[in-house]
C-alpha positions in Angstrom: 13.1 48.7 22.3 15.2 48.4 19.5 17.9 46.6 21.9 15.3 44.0 22.6 14.9 43.3 18.8 18.4 42.8 18.5 19.0 40.4 21.2 16.2 38.4 20.7 16.8 37.8 16.9 20.5 37.3 18.0 19.7 34.5 20.2 18.0 33.1 17.7 20.5 30.3 15.0 18.9 29.4 11.8 19.1 25.9 11.2 21.5 26.4 7.6 23.9 28.5 10.0 23.9 24.9 12.5 24.5 23.1 9.6 27.4 25.2 8.2 28.9 25.2 11.5 28.4 21.1 12.3 30.7 21.2 9.1 33.2 23.2 10.0 33.4 21.7 13.0 34.1 17.9 11.0 30.8 16.3 12.0 29.6 14.2 9.0 25.9 13.3 7.9 24.5 10.1 9.3 23.1 8.3 6.4 19.7 6.5 7.7 20.0 2.3 7.5 18.1 0.8 4.7 15.9 -1.8 6.4 13.6 -2.9 3.4 14.1 -6.2 1.7 13.6 -4.6 -1.9 14.0 -1.5 -3.4 10.8 1.0 -3.9 10.5 2.3 -7.7 9.4 6.1 -7.4 5.6 5.9 -9.2 2.6 8.2 -9.6 0.0 5.5 -9.3 -3.9 6.4 -8.5 -5.1 4.3 -5.7 -8.0 3.4 -3.5 -7.6 2.2 0.6 -11.0 0.1 1.1 -12.0 -0.6 4.2 -14.9 -1.7 6.9 -15.8 -4.8 4.7 -15.4 -2.7 1.3 -18.0 -0.3 2.5 -15.7 2.6 2.9 -12.8 3.7 0.1 -10.7 6.9 0.1 -9.1 7.9 -3.0 -5.0 8.0 -2.4 -2.3 8.2 -4.8 0.9 5.8 -4.5 4.3 7.3 -4.6 6.4 4.7 -4.6 6.0 0.9 -4.3 8.3 -2.2 -4.1 7.0 -6.1 -3.7 6.8 -5.3 -0.2 5.2 -2.0 0.7 4.5 1.3 -0.7 4.4 4.8 0.0 0.7 6.5 -0.3 -0.4 9.9 0.1 -4.0 10.9 0.9 -5.8 14.3 0.3 -6.0 15.1 3.8 -5.2 13.7 7.4 -7.7 10.7 7.5 -7.7 8.3 10.5 -7.7 5.0 8.3 -7.7 1.5 10.2 -3.7 -0.5 10.6 -5.2 -3.2 8.0 -7.0 -2.3 4.6 -7.0 -3.0 1.0 -5.2 -1.0 -1.5 -6.6 -1.7 -5.1 -4.0 -0.2 -7.4 -6.5 -0.1 -11.2 -3.3 0.9 -13.3 -1.7 -2.5 -12.2 -4.7 -4.6 -11.9 -4.1 -5.6 -8.6 -5.0 -5.4 -4.6 -2.9 -5.7 -1.9 -3.8 -6.5 2.0 -2.2 -3.4 3.5 -1.0 -3.1 7.3 0.0 0.9 8.4 3.9 0.7 9.4 4.0 4.6 10.1 1.6 7.9 9.3 3.3 11.4 9.4 0.4 13.8 8.3 -0.8 13.0 4.8 1.7 10.3 4.4 1.2 7.0 4.9 4.1 4.2 4.7 2.4 0.4 4.2 3.8 -3.1 3.8 2.2 -5.7 1.8 1.2 -8.8 3.8 0.9 -12.2 2.1 -2.7 -13.9 0.9 -3.2 -16.9 1.2 -5.6 -18.6 -1.9 -7.9 -19.7 0.1 -8.8 -16.2 1.3 -10.4 -14.6 -1.7 -12.5 -12.0 -0.5 -12.9 -9.7 -3.6 -16.1 -10.3 -5.7 -14.1 -10.9 -9.2 -12.6 -13.9 -6.8 -15.8 -15.0 -5.4 -17.3 -15.2 -9.3 -14.4 -17.4 -10.9 -14.7 -19.9 -8.0 -18.1 -20.0 -8.6 -17.8 -20.8 -12.3 -15.0 -23.6 -11.9 -17.0 -25.0 -9.3 -20.0 -24.8 -12.4 -17.8 -26.0 -14.8 -16.7 -29.2 -12.7 -20.3 -30.0 -12.3 -21.1 -29.8 -15.7 -17.9 -31.5 -16.6 -19.3 -34.9 -14.4 -22.8 -34.8 -15.8 -21.6 -35.1 -19.6 -19.2 -38.0 -18.7 -21.9 -39.9 -17.1 -24.0 -38.8 -20.6 -21.0 -40.1 -22.6 -21.0 -43.4 -20.6 -24.9 -44.1 -21.2 -24.6 -43.1 -24.3 -21.4 -45.7 -25.1 -22.9 -48.2 -23.1 -26.3 -48.2 -24.8 -24.7 -48.3 -28.4 
């Protein structure tokens, strides 16, 4: 019994011993090539993933961020849709995010460009409505000024 245990344990090689053996043999460690367009900045920002037409939300943490994407961490393994909106309150900004990869609770997302025409959040719709009202009021005032200058 004792002999079997030793042979079973001696057959196992730890990963650290494998790395040391490769280093002695002259193996060089290969590095991953950086494919990002812009460098990522380490961060610790609270964020919220919004999906299902903003009816469902999930709190998360942004661990690094760039102009083109971010690494977000969620509390548990949750099935987020491939596309969602990422709101970062500390930056007062919202991004249209697309999931590029997932590993457990970590997700790598890229930010999709948004057109000004597709304003979807309530604040943007409010601003558009106020702009239309201001333009309408401006047209009324101009017509009133013309009436007053013609009669005077």
